[in-house]
Steps between C-alpha positions, in 0.01 A plus 500: 500500500474504130347351194724330253462486125590131501238314702496134410220246474706193589394246761751631752307825526227301675734484797397857571171378647627283789780751560257790521268295722782451751591869470141599577487258793823650632343845479186400688680303772765771521236766559335290771841457661553875479175564684611256770830686532303822544325347801177380339377150582472286185325165566661183362814679393801269546721605789806545279317712238574843656872421476452426129325830419794670329628200301148416383426852380836574338631172360185288505270758343704770327797281409276240338298768321812663354647162403182401314481834322859477385474137390202591284679804365828329410329202338778251576409158648781507757368826646198312639723331756497835680125518572497131591782545750339813647167320531678208667651740754156644565362148549774426755406811699128429476563143615685615811850424374809687609609834358834344403328229293273753330799725437671218310208490256491879479874501427440281196216728389712811547798348319279422202358854511857631492559283192180632342607861543853418385347367179282810471808716547682304229212542258429859594797671669310778673510659844162351592627144452809571710286639784267199483802270513623674816156463655494127431851470644372660822223238521766232455703662776203485737441133422863407552503681833179322597660166417789598725270549797447878493183623667220688327622839625836438334329410172283812480764735348559245224127473435476878486780514243335223297164674476622861481734424211257266324224759499733781394643280225156412375398865490808561288419198284148619433654800331282742692774745578596811320846464353726549804788738474836482672356639824239224510761229447721651769206489743368152416826303505610603852149447637485146361850421624417631848193277515701193401810602695291552813377142475856372466624715789215379723663156510787652699323791672121494488447857619755652264366300207141603566602865535688489171212325329258760629697774328485299178123453530446873539718564195310239302167652601614844388623358171173320431291801598704724272537284190203264494229599254242456779545869575333572168262206458337572834332788314362258240186291541398141553756224543803723438399732782430215741837337435670837544321552832625162622854584391508844660360357824772235492774758441380696803510197728839401362635838612335456841652153534844625400488783752388255770778256411759776520365659817393194697768251396574427865145368541531255212438181690157505663240733643268769371755701302612183328138429408461849353824477302419167341139567411570843354716316247329165448141626517526865404748458217490140383127431533409829332716389207318166491165681496607716207689242296237225529320648201823461301616163634191281493420516126837341423570285804153350549345584161232698681394846393413722797307805379549810713215601730467820697435298813865390499587825675329370814770239560778759464328745735442221753863389476634851558253578778570173679874550477473855632295376797741214561811720497325757720435221749862389481633851560253575780535158661128433461438129444135556407594731214763258379249215498238712322752599237602137448136400448449781248813394313380141470156625396665708225683198359189281518301772325769516233480124445120503488476803269765362265330160484157657444629716215680208335201266532264762360729537198510122453120496502479780244748322275299178519180686410667668204627168371159344545322776312757482221458125451310403182140392549440149368250486217247248465 
């Protein structure tokens, strides 16, 4: 999730606001649905919402967020059809529509994202753009399968490929890696191909595809842990250290998820192991990346500066602690632990939203005061 050097001020950029509103709504409803799936009673939650948990979180929230970010970054009017289509898919899910109907909208969004990254690759033929293109193609694959009637379980490997490759590509794009040698290239390429190939194989053999993808996730985690600059910046101070802590936490959970995918592939359908596998990846890896990259994304995407605060560590600690409790409950077969972990995870995300908003609003207030004090005093 990156900043671009070419943010535009055109009227189409205002589309980010309704798109981000629907993304945020998808996140909140998706979390409530997740609590319901964990066995917690959520009053007034629509009956179909728990079945929409995954699509809301992945395509409704993250897909829309990524589409908005990339439309802003590319600065081309046609790119804004992506966020609009993703937001439309989210609206279908929030309104109780079918997964197939929502998938049609997400397919349009994903196809436009593929076109965005194809244009980026044309303008800047680098490995990062190629990886991002593959990630967008995986999202398109998930949407096409959803249109064809595939169930959520069958879509998960495609979602994993979408997010794993997108995040890895964005880390490459940020230029925060030491110059990789031949060994690094030899490690990264097979890992990325295993992640994507596992998704493709899952269409024919779910267990084999998940197992293959798990090996790729472990390889990707090792690559990120070895070559990402977070290993060094974690010894820095302030914002750089916080972002590094989020990244390193995410790399750890990515390795855990990969090992679980490879070892428990036969349980990839339902049950406690399935819960542990999915949330190690989507919460431990993906959400930790969101926590860390928010300070980089929001200034460009929403034109909001979010100054770093030491209290931001609380949300990361809460996320990790909640996930550890949740997975312990899954492994031990203890429903109470699983529920407690789920509550802690939601609390971590809500704390992240509140802390980010508070920091941004405080900065807006300071900016307004500075402008007011700098205004000329009328004479007279």
